NUMI-243775 format. One record per residue: residue in three letters; residue number from 1; x, y, z of N, C-alpha, C in turn. Coordinates in Angstrom, 3 decimals. Layout:
<sites>
{site ala,NUM,{X,Y,Z},{X,Y,Z},{X,Y,Z}};
...
</sites>
This chain:
<sites>
{site met,1,{-4.043,101.054,136.466},{-2.830,100.289,136.175},{-2.714,100.115,134.670}};
{site asp,2,{-1.518,100.203,134.190},{-1.251,100.045,132.765},{-1.669,98.641,132.319}};
{site glu,3,{-2.376,98.583,131.201},{-2.861,97.300,130.669},{-1.725,96.308,130.429}};
{site glu,4,{-0.553,96.837,130.058},{0.598,95.965,129.769},{1.047,95.175,130.994}};
{site tyr,5,{0.861,95.747,132.196},{1.365,95.114,133.406},{0.264,94.571,134.308}};
{site lys,6,{-0.890,94.318,133.757},{-1.955,93.752,134.586},{-1.607,92.304,134.936}};
{site pro,7,{-2.136,91.813,136.052},{-1.849,90.419,136.440},{-2.278,89.441,135.347}};
{site arg,8,{-1.444,88.468,135.124},{-1.733,87.442,134.117},{-1.401,86.081,134.699}};
{site pro,9,{-2.008,85.047,134.154},{-1.621,83.699,134.602},{-0.147,83.446,134.261}};
{site val,10,{0.492,82.624,135.070},{1.899,82.301,134.834},{2.021,81.573,133.495}};
{site ala,11,{2.938,82.058,132.682},{3.150,81.469,131.358},{3.688,80.050,131.488}};
{site gly,12,{3.376,79.221,130.517},{3.845,77.838,130.517},{5.358,77.728,130.399}};
{site trp,13,{6.001,78.726,129.847},{7.451,78.708,129.672},{8.189,79.205,130.907}};
{site tyr,14,{7.458,79.708,131.904},{8.106,80.318,133.063},{9.048,79.332,133.781}};
{site leu,15,{8.536,78.185,134.187},{9.352,77.252,134.970},{10.566,76.743,134.187}};
{site pro,16,{10.428,76.329,132.916},{11.632,75.921,132.177},{12.666,77.056,132.061}};
{site ala,17,{12.196,78.284,131.881},{13.124,79.419,131.783},{13.818,79.663,133.125}};
{site ala,18,{13.066,79.573,134.218},{13.658,79.790,135.551},{14.678,78.695,135.876}};
{site val,19,{14.364,77.462,135.524},{15.302,76.359,135.773},{16.556,76.522,134.905}};
{site ala,20,{16.379,76.933,133.653},{17.541,77.170,132.781},{18.426,78.276,133.357}};
{site ala,21,{17.807,79.334,133.872},{18.571,80.415,134.493},{19.328,79.903,135.715}};
{site met,22,{18.675,79.069,136.510},{19.322,78.516,137.702},{20.491,77.619,137.307}};
{site leu,23,{20.341,76.826,136.272},{21.435,75.962,135.812},{22.617,76.790,135.304}};
{site phe,24,{22.328,77.890,134.603},{23.398,78.779,134.144},{24.158,79.356,135.337}};
{site met,25,{23.438,79.811,136.346},{24.091,80.382,137.522},{24.842,79.310,138.315}};
{site ala,26,{24.313,78.088,138.357},{25.024,76.996,139.031},{26.337,76.711,138.300}};
{site leu,27,{26.293,76.713,136.980},{27.516,76.528,136.183},{28.503,77.662,136.448}};
{site ser,28,{27.987,78.872,136.580},{28.857,80.018,136.889},{29.527,79.843,138.244}};
{site cys,29,{28.795,79.311,139.218},{29.378,79.049,140.546},{30.484,78.004,140.459}};
{site ile,30,{30.248,76.967,139.671},{31.258,75.920,139.487},{32.507,76.504,138.818}};
{site met,31,{32.303,77.331,137.814},{33.442,77.947,137.127},{34.208,78.871,138.072}};
{site tyr,32,{33.495,79.589,138.932},{34.156,80.448,139.918},{35.023,79.603,140.855}};
{site leu,33,{34.457,78.510,141.365},{35.220,77.641,142.264},{36.445,77.055,141.569}};
{site met,34,{36.293,76.653,140.316},{37.440,76.132,139.569},{38.522,77.207,139.427}};
{site his,35,{38.089,78.453,139.250},{39.034,79.554,139.093},{39.810,79.817,140.380}};
{site val,36,{39.094,79.916,141.499},{39.784,80.252,142.748},{40.584,79.083,143.309}};
{site leu,37,{40.228,77.864,142.944},{40.950,76.695,143.455},{42.055,76.217,142.511}};
{site ala,38,{42.191,76.901,141.369},{43.196,76.500,140.383},{44.608,76.720,140.925}};
{site asp,39,{45.510,75.876,140.484},{46.921,75.994,140.853},{47.640,76.775,139.754}};
{site pro,40,{48.074,78.001,140.031},{48.743,78.798,138.999},{49.989,78.124,138.425}};
{site ala,41,{50.664,77.295,139.225},{51.881,76.625,138.756},{51.589,75.645,137.619}};
{site ala,42,{50.364,75.151,137.548},{50.005,74.179,136.517},{49.471,74.846,135.245}};
{site met,43,{49.384,76.178,135.237},{48.811,76.897,134.091},{49.889,77.270,133.083}};
{site pro,44,{49.490,77.405,131.811},{50.416,77.968,130.825},{50.788,79.398,131.240}};
{site leu,45,{51.926,79.885,130.777},{52.437,81.189,131.205},{51.456,82.338,130.970}};
{site glu,46,{50.797,82.377,129.807},{49.864,83.463,129.508},{48.671,83.438,130.471}};
{site gln,47,{48.161,82.235,130.702},{47.024,82.086,131.601},{47.421,82.429,133.040}};
{site arg,48,{48.611,82.031,133.443},{49.102,82.340,134.790},{49.264,83.849,134.968}};
{site ala,49,{49.745,84.521,133.931},{49.917,85.978,134.007},{48.574,86.675,134.206}};
{site ala,50,{47.561,86.221,133.504},{46.223,86.799,133.663},{45.682,86.494,135.052}};
{site tyr,51,{45.883,85.279,135.523},{45.413,84.856,136.847},{46.051,85.714,137.941}};
{site glu,52,{47.337,85.942,137.829},{48.059,86.709,138.844},{47.797,88.212,138.734}};
{site ala,53,{47.358,88.677,137.566},{47.074,90.104,137.375},{45.682,90.492,137.874}};
{site glu,54,{44.867,89.508,138.179},{43.483,89.791,138.591},{43.454,90.365,140.006}};
{site pro,55,{43.000,91.612,140.154},{42.932,92.192,141.500},{41.801,91.567,142.318}};
{site leu,56,{41.922,91.698,143.627},{40.929,91.116,144.534},{39.532,91.673,144.288}};
{site trp,57,{39.425,92.951,143.932},{38.090,93.532,143.731},{37.399,92.931,142.506}};
{site val,58,{38.145,92.538,141.495},{37.551,91.890,140.317},{37.078,90.487,140.701}};
{site leu,59,{37.904,89.762,141.434},{37.527,88.431,141.909},{36.309,88.513,142.835}};
{site ser,60,{36.285,89.523,143.695},{35.156,89.697,144.615},{33.862,90.019,143.863}};
{site ala,61,{33.956,90.859,142.848},{32.774,91.179,142.037},{32.244,89.914,141.364}};
{site asn,62,{33.149,89.071,140.887},{32.753,87.803,140.282},{32.041,86.919,141.308}};
{site ala,63,{32.588,86.849,142.508},{31.976,86.034,143.565},{30.566,86.528,143.884}};
{site ile,64,{30.420,87.829,144.051},{29.096,88.395,144.347},{28.134,88.094,143.204}};
{site ala,65,{28.599,88.277,141.982},{27.739,88.061,140.816},{27.215,86.629,140.760}};
{site val,66,{28.095,85.652,140.947},{27.657,84.261,140.768},{26.853,83.742,141.949}};
{site trp,67,{27.274,84.039,143.179},{26.572,83.475,144.339},{25.240,84.169,144.583}};
{site ile,68,{25.203,85.503,144.472},{23.930,86.223,144.608},{23.030,85.877,143.418}};
{site gly,69,{23.619,85.759,142.243},{22.834,85.374,141.064},{22.232,83.997,141.203}};
{site phe,70,{22.990,83.062,141.754},{22.443,81.719,141.967},{21.274,81.771,142.949}};
{site ala,71,{21.453,82.521,144.043},{20.352,82.659,145.014},{19.138,83.299,144.351}};
{site gly,72,{19.367,84.298,143.507},{18.261,84.945,142.802},{17.512,84.011,141.882}};
{site thr,73,{18.239,83.149,141.201},{17.567,82.217,140.282},{16.828,81.115,141.047}};
{site val,74,{17.359,80.715,142.199},{16.619,79.758,143.040},{15.295,80.384,143.455}};
{site leu,75,{15.330,81.675,143.824},{14.100,82.372,144.190},{13.168,82.539,142.992}};
{site leu,76,{13.720,82.667,141.799},{12.880,82.708,140.591},{12.126,81.396,140.427}};
{site val,77,{12.822,80.295,140.627},{12.177,78.985,140.522},{11.064,78.880,141.563}};
{site met,78,{11.314,79.451,142.757},{10.327,79.419,143.839},{9.265,80.523,143.692}};
{site arg,79,{9.415,81.375,142.670},{8.497,82.477,142.369},{8.405,83.487,143.508}};
{site lys,80,{9.558,83.913,144.023},{9.625,84.897,145.104},{10.061,86.260,144.559}};
{site lys,81,{9.431,87.339,145.075},{9.719,88.694,144.601},{11.162,89.127,144.833}};
{site leu,82,{11.790,88.625,145.873},{13.169,89.000,146.184},{14.130,88.635,145.041}};
{site ala,83,{13.704,87.747,144.162},{14.552,87.330,143.031},{14.972,88.527,142.191}};
{site glu,84,{14.075,89.455,141.954},{14.402,90.614,141.118},{15.523,91.443,141.743}};
{site ala,85,{15.430,91.721,143.033},{16.457,92.525,143.705},{17.808,91.810,143.681}};
{site leu,86,{17.810,90.499,143.931},{19.070,89.755,143.910},{19.674,89.735,142.507}};
{site met,87,{18.829,89.616,141.499},{19.360,89.616,140.132},{19.889,90.994,139.742}};
{site met,88,{19.326,92.058,140.322},{19.857,93.397,140.066},{21.258,93.533,140.689}};
{site val,89,{21.421,93.015,141.893},{22.743,93.030,142.538},{23.733,92.205,141.719}};
{site ser,90,{23.302,91.044,141.255},{24.161,90.184,140.443},{24.573,90.892,139.155}};
{site leu,91,{23.626,91.555,138.510},{23.932,92.272,137.273},{24.929,93.403,137.541}};
{site ala,92,{24.736,94.146,138.621},{25.673,95.222,138.961},{27.075,94.652,139.193}};
{site ala,93,{27.153,93.527,139.890},{28.452,92.898,140.155},{29.089,92.395,138.862}};
{site val,94,{28.297,91.863,137.960},{28.835,91.413,136.660},{29.395,92.599,135.886}};
{site leu,95,{28.714,93.736,135.952},{29.211,94.921,135.245},{30.522,95.420,135.853}};
{site val,96,{30.654,95.354,137.174},{31.919,95.718,137.825},{33.016,94.738,137.402}};
{site trp,97,{32.681,93.443,137.385},{33.641,92.413,136.969},{34.097,92.649,135.524}};
{site leu,98,{33.135,92.922,134.628},{33.475,93.178,133.225},{34.340,94.428,133.102}};
{site ala,99,{33.997,95.471,133.853},{34.812,96.691,133.830},{36.233,96.391,134.286}};
{site gly,100,{36.363,95.554,135.300},{37.695,95.176,135.773},{38.487,94.447,134.707}};
{site leu,101,{37.821,93.536,134.009},{38.514,92.801,132.948},{39.002,93.739,131.852}};
{site leu,102,{38.229,94.773,131.580},{38.576,95.688,130.495},{39.507,96.808,130.929}};
{site leu,103,{39.459,97.211,132.201},{40.212,98.384,132.644},{41.553,98.072,133.305}};
{site val,104,{41.687,96.881,133.879},{42.965,96.519,134.507},{43.919,96.096,133.379}};
{site thr,105,{44.893,96.928,133.141},{45.773,96.765,131.972},{46.440,95.396,131.913}};
{site asn,106,{47.066,94.960,132.988},{47.765,93.668,132.964},{46.799,92.516,132.717}};
{site leu,107,{45.622,92.619,133.243},{44.623,91.571,133.045},{44.136,91.569,131.602}};
{site arg,108,{43.798,92.753,131.086},{43.299,92.871,129.708},{44.330,92.393,128.692}};
{site glu,109,{45.595,92.725,128.916},{46.642,92.353,127.960},{46.900,90.856,127.927}};
{site asn,110,{46.555,90.159,129.013},{46.793,88.715,129.071},{45.544,87.888,128.796}};
{site met,111,{44.437,88.547,128.482},{43.203,87.828,128.147},{43.205,87.447,126.668}};
{site ser,112,{42.601,86.302,126.391},{42.447,85.914,124.986},{41.132,86.500,124.456}};
{site ala,113,{40.972,86.455,123.155},{39.719,86.917,122.556},{38.550,86.072,123.046}};
{site asn,114,{38.784,84.771,123.246},{37.726,83.895,123.763},{37.295,84.300,125.164}};
{site asp,115,{38.261,84.712,126.003},{37.932,85.161,127.354},{37.006,86.374,127.305}};
{site leu,116,{37.289,87.290,126.401},{36.459,88.483,126.263},{35.063,88.123,125.764}};
{site ile,117,{34.984,87.221,124.819},{33.679,86.801,124.300},{32.861,86.141,125.404}};
{site val,118,{33.484,85.281,126.183},{32.789,84.629,127.303},{32.288,85.675,128.294}};
{site ala,119,{33.112,86.661,128.617},{32.711,87.708,129.555},{31.503,88.488,129.030}};
{site leu,120,{31.489,88.787,127.750},{30.364,89.514,127.157},{29.092,88.659,127.141}};
{site val,121,{29.234,87.374,126.852},{28.069,86.471,126.852},{27.514,86.321,128.264}};
{site val,122,{28.389,86.182,129.249},{27.950,86.074,130.642},{27.198,87.341,131.050}};
{site thr,123,{27.720,88.492,130.663},{27.056,89.761,130.974},{25.681,89.824,130.320}};
{site ala,124,{25.588,89.445,129.061},{24.304,89.470,128.355},{23.302,88.493,128.982}};
{site leu,125,{23.749,87.309,129.352},{22.849,86.335,129.970},{22.386,86.801,131.348}};
{site thr,126,{23.275,87.423,132.105},{22.880,87.929,133.421},{21.859,89.053,133.273}};
{site trp,127,{22.065,89.937,132.294},{21.079,90.984,132.028},{19.741,90.363,131.634}};
{site thr,128,{19.759,89.335,130.813},{18.534,88.676,130.380},{17.796,88.052,131.562}};
{site ile,129,{18.530,87.439,132.486},{17.897,86.839,133.659},{17.306,87.931,134.552}};
{site phe,130,{18.018,89.059,134.702},{17.452,90.179,135.459},{16.169,90.661,134.792}};
{site trp,131,{16.186,90.832,133.478},{14.999,91.277,132.742},{13.854,90.284,132.960}};
{site phe,132,{14.151,89.010,132.926},{13.145,87.960,133.150},{12.532,88.094,134.545}};
{site ala,133,{13.369,88.345,135.554},{12.867,88.517,136.918},{11.976,89.758,137.006}};
{site arg,134,{12.411,90.853,136.394},{11.612,92.085,136.393},{10.286,91.879,135.673}};
{site his,135,{10.342,91.262,134.524},{9.142,90.956,133.739},{8.171,90.097,134.565}};
{site ser,136,{8.711,89.115,135.261},{7.878,88.215,136.072},{7.225,88.969,137.226}};
{site arg,137,{7.947,89.882,137.854},{7.350,90.679,138.933},{6.267,91.594,138.397}};
{site gln,138,{6.526,92.227,137.255},{5.541,93.127,136.668},{4.256,92.381,136.298}};
{site arg,139,{4.364,91.143,135.897},{3.183,90.339,135.539},{2.541,89.704,136.782}};
{site gln,140,{3.141,89.982,137.942},{2.674,89.450,139.224},{2.737,87.928,139.280}};
{site trp,141,{3.788,87.388,138.662},{4.025,85.940,138.732},{4.820,85.588,139.979}};
{site leu,142,{5.415,86.608,140.602},{6.219,86.379,141.806},{5.407,86.780,143.031}};
{site arg,143,{5.544,86.002,144.105},{4.799,86.279,145.334},{5.678,86.964,146.344}};
</sites>
């Protein structure tokens, strides 16, 4: 076995990092619920146009990303191996969601620069959480 991936004691930073990841995913779930439960009539015109331009497959990718990601981070806190697979699914769904934001013309044209920055940060954080899960499995911190 490669020396880099030999079993090691669980790092002291593991639990705080796993809890932080879980809190991020919980916040993502809350933001998803706020999005789907929002009343388009109460939105400014630009925001309403973006909301109405969002295809179902983009919304579905977002749902998969946040709910599977939340389950994956709960499993990270519990130190379960399945966390890595769930975070891989979440990352794939985030990439589909990001592609939708960038490729659906009506949606892209009605997004603000802040919306794009948030989407990129969410993608980077989801990748980081997946990497953390993979790293934890390789170190045999997950059971």
